[in-house]
C-alpha positions in Angstrom: 0.0 0.0 0.0 1.1 3.4 -0.7 1.2 6.3 1.6 -1.6 7.9 -0.2 -3.8 4.9 0.3 -3.0 4.9 4.0 -4.0 8.5 4.3 -7.3 7.9 2.6 -8.2 4.8 4.6 -8.3 6.7 7.8 -5.5 4.8 9.4 -3.2 7.0 11.4 0.0 7.7 9.8 3.0 7.4 12.1 5.0 10.6 12.2 8.7 10.2 12.7 9.9 11.1 16.1 6.5 11.2 17.9 5.4 8.7 20.5 2.2 6.9 20.0 -1.0 8.4 21.6 -2.5 6.8 24.6 -5.2 7.6 27.3 -3.9 9.1 30.4 -5.8 8.7 33.6 -5.4 11.4 36.2 -7.0 13.5 38.9 -9.2 15.7 36.6 -12.3 14.3 38.3 -11.2 15.7 41.6 -10.5 19.1 40.2 -13.9 19.2 38.5 -15.6 18.3 41.9 -14.0 21.2 43.6 -14.9 23.6 40.9 -18.5 22.3 40.9 -18.8 22.8 44.7 -17.3 26.3 44.5 -19.9 27.3 41.8 -22.6 25.8 43.8 -21.4 27.8 46.9 -21.4 31.0 44.8 -24.9 30.3 43.5 -26.2 29.6 47.1 -24.5 32.8 48.5 -25.9 34.9 45.6 -29.5 33.5 46.2 -29.2 34.3 50.0 -27.9 37.8 49.3 -30.8 38.4 47.0 -33.2 37.0 49.6 -31.8 39.4 52.2 -31.9 42.4 50.0 -35.5 41.6 49.0 -36.5 41.3 52.6 -35.0 44.6 53.5 -36.7 46.3 50.6 -40.1 44.8 51.6 -39.5 45.9 55.2 -38.7 49.5 53.9 -41.9 49.4 51.7 -44.1 48.6 54.7 -42.4 51.3 56.7 -42.9 53.8 53.8 -46.6 52.8 53.7 -47.0 53.4 57.4 -45.3 56.8 57.1 -47.5 57.8 54.2 -50.6 57.0 56.1 -49.4 58.9 59.2 -48.5 61.9 57.0 -52.1 61.8 55.4 -53.6 61.7 58.9 -51.5 64.6 60.1 -52.3 66.7 57.0 -56.0 66.2 57.5 -55.7 67.2 61.1 -53.7 70.3 60.2 -56.3 71.3 57.7 -59.0 70.7 60.2 -57.2 72.8 62.8 -56.6 75.6 60.2 -60.2 75.6 59.3 -61.2 75.9 63.0 -58.7 78.7 63.6 -60.0 80.6 60.4 -63.5 80.3 61.9 -62.4 81.7 65.2 -60.6 84.6 63.5 -63.5 85.5 61.3 -65.0 89.0 62.1 -68.4 87.4 62.9 -66.9 85.1 65.5 -64.8 88.0 67.1 -67.9 90.2 67.2 -70.0 87.5 68.8 -67.2 86.9 71.4 -66.9 90.6 72.1 -70.7 90.9 72.6 -70.7 88.0 75.0 -68.0 89.8 77.1 -70.1 92.9 77.1 -67.9 94.9 74.7 -69.4 97.6 72.5 -67.9 99.4 69.5 -66.0 102.6 70.1 -67.7 105.9 69.0 -64.3 107.5 68.0 -60.7 106.6 68.2 -57.7 108.2 69.6 -54.0 107.4 68.8 -50.7 107.8 70.7 -47.8 108.9 68.6 -44.9 107.0 70.1 -42.2 109.4 68.9 -43.3 112.2 71.3 -46.2 110.6 73.2 -48.7 113.0 71.7 -52.3 112.0 71.7 -54.1 112.4 68.3 -57.9 112.6 68.2 -60.4 112.7 71.0 -61.6 109.4 72.5 -65.2 109.3 73.7 -66.6 106.8 76.0 -68.5 103.9 74.4 -72.1 103.3 75.2 -74.0 100.2 75.4 -76.8 101.3 73.0 -74.8 100.7 69.8 -74.3 97.1 68.6 -71.7 95.7 66.3 -72.6 96.0 62.6 -71.0 92.7 61.8 -73.4 89.8 60.9 -72.7 87.1 63.6 -75.0 84.4 62.2 -76.7 84.0 58.9 -80.5 84.8 59.0 -83.2 84.7 56.3 -85.6 87.6 55.9 -89.1 86.6 57.2 -90.8 87.1 53.8 -88.3 84.6 52.1 -88.7 82.1 54.9 -92.5 82.1 54.6 -92.5 81.9 50.8 -90.0 79.0 50.7 -92.1 77.0 53.2 -95.3 77.6 51.4 -94.0 77.0 47.8 -94.5 73.5 46.5 -91.5 71.4 45.7 -90.5 71.7 42.1 -88.7 68.3 42.2 -90.2 65.8 39.7 -92.1 63.0 41.3 -91.8 59.5 40.1 -95.0 57.5 39.5 -94.4 53.8 40.2 
């Protein structure tokens, strides 16, 4: 047989100076076991870290929810207190409180100039016969109250 025929037949050609190939058995299995264990440990540690981070985020989310609820309650309370304060500061409320304490409006005003202590204007004593001109509570005129009570309802009635 010629060398060309050997090459075509698939039989290995022996190279000059090379030793023949053989299977070498060694500790490659032990190295693969350690690598597999190391990769498994990295995977487990990664999953545990993810679990811890997710738990911390969930706890923060619950805390945020509680704080938002508390903030809403406090904002509602502030609005309620502001409304109450505005009602107490209203001219009608102040006039009503002044009347309940027996106060009456002044007839005239006098001012003290602080620079030299001079009194500007003449103050007169207030009398109880004059009342405040501020409306302290809403009232309907008597003619309107009677006509609205006597007028029939204009709402449509349903016939079942």
